[in-house]
matplotlib code that plots the C-alpha trace (Angstrom):
import matplotlib.pyplot as plt

x = [0.2, 1.6, 1.9, -1.4, -3.3, -2.5, -3.3, -6.9, -7.7, -9.1, -12.0, -13.8, -13.5, -15.1, -17.8, -18.3, -18.9, -20.9, -23.2, -23.0, -25.9, -25.2, -24.5, -22.3, -19.8, -19.5, -18.7, -16.6, -14.7, -14.5, -12.7, -10.7, -9.6, -9.3, -6.9, -5.0, -4.0, -3.4, -0.6, 0.4, 0.5, 2.4, 4.8, 5.4, 6.5, 8.4, 10.2, 10.6, 12.8, 14.8, 16.0, 18.6, 15.9, 14.6, 15.8, 15.5, 14.8, 11.1, 10.8, 9.0, 7.3, 6.2, 4.7, 2.7, 1.5, 0.6, -1.6, -4.6, -4.7, -5.0, -7.7, -9.5, -9.5, -10.4, -13.0, -14.9, -14.3, -16.3, -19.0, -19.3, -19.5, -22.2, -23.9, -24.0, -27.0, -28.8, -28.3, -25.4, -24.9, -23.2, -20.6, -19.5, -19.6, -17.4, -15.1, -14.6, -14.0, -11.3, -9.6, -9.5, -9.0, -5.5, -4.9, -5.2, -3.1, -0.2, -0.2, 0.3, 3.2, 5.2, 4.4, 7.8, 7.0, 5.8, 7.5, 10.5, 9.8, 13.1]
y = [-0.1, 3.9, 6.3, 7.8, 5.3, 5.6, 9.1, 8.9, 5.6, 6.5, 9.2, 6.8, 4.2, 6.0, 7.2, 3.7, 2.7, 6.0, 5.5, 1.7, 1.4, 5.2, 5.2, 8.1, 6.6, 3.4, 5.1, 7.5, 4.3, 2.6, 5.8, 5.9, 2.1, 3.0, 6.1, 4.0, 1.0, 4.0, 5.1, 1.7, 0.8, 4.8, 3.7, 0.3, 2.0, 4.2, 1.6, 0.3, 3.5, 3.3, 0.4, 0.9, 1.6, -1.6, -5.0, -6.3, -4.5, -5.1, -6.0, -4.9, -8.7, -8.0, -4.6, -6.5, -9.1, -6.7, -4.8, -7.0, -7.1, -3.8, -3.5, -6.3, -4.8, -1.5, -2.2, -4.5, -1.1, 0.9, -1.8, -1.6, 2.2, 2.1, -0.8, 1.3, 3.4, 0.4, -2.6, -1.6, -4.8, -5.9, -3.1, -4.8, -8.1, -7.0, -5.0, -7.6, -10.5, -8.6, -9.0, -12.3, -12.7, -11.1, -12.2, -16.2, -14.7, -13.6, -16.3, -18.2, -16.2, -16.3, -19.5, -20.8, -24.2, -23.8, -25.9, -24.3, -24.2, -25.0]
z = [0.2, -1.0, 1.7, 0.1, 0.7, 4.5, 4.3, 2.6, 3.8, 7.3, 5.7, 2.9, 5.9, 8.6, 6.2, 5.4, 9.4, 9.9, 7.1, 5.9, 3.4, 1.7, -1.8, -1.7, 1.2, -0.6, -4.2, -2.5, -1.1, -4.6, -5.8, -3.1, -4.2, -7.6, -6.6, -4.6, -7.4, -9.8, -8.1, -7.1, -10.9, -11.9, -8.8, -10.5, -13.6, -11.7, -9.8, -13.9, -15.1, -12.1, -10.7, -8.3, -6.1, -6.2, -4.6, -7.5, -11.1, -12.3, -15.6, -18.7, -19.0, -15.1, -16.0, -18.7, -16.3, -13.9, -16.1, -16.7, -12.6, -12.3, -14.8, -13.8, -10.4, -10.9, -13.5, -10.6, -8.3, -11.0, -11.1, -7.5, -7.6, -10.0, -8.1, -5.0, -6.2, -6.9, -4.5, -1.7, -0.6, -4.1, -3.9, -0.7, -2.2, -4.9, -2.4, -0.8, -3.7, -5.4, -1.6, -1.5, -5.2, -4.7, -1.4, -2.9, -5.8, -4.1, -1.6, -4.5, -5.8, -2.7, -1.8, -0.5, -0.9, -4.9, -7.4, -8.9, -12.9, -15.3]

ax = plt.figure().add_subplot(projection="3d")
ax.plot(x, y, z, "-o")
ax.set_aspect("equal")
plt.show()
């Protein structure tokens, strides 16, 4: 998570806590998630261009592999924002679905017991 996220996430989260089924807080939360994702992707691109700042260099292949992940994630967040006005619980479900999907995805990528290829 980026430093921007640490400073901005508490506000929409507190709005959700205070007004849990209101569409505006749900939409603000989704917009904040999209902005955090865009910020993370921009940082990834910056790190690709400045390998001296990384423990291991970010390759072009790694960036290309991340584009669909960011696109799908932000697309689901956009759908959740739209659903906030019609069916607020669906928005919560989509936010949780993205979280679960990313947790499983990154747990599999970082699994030390995964067989090594090649």
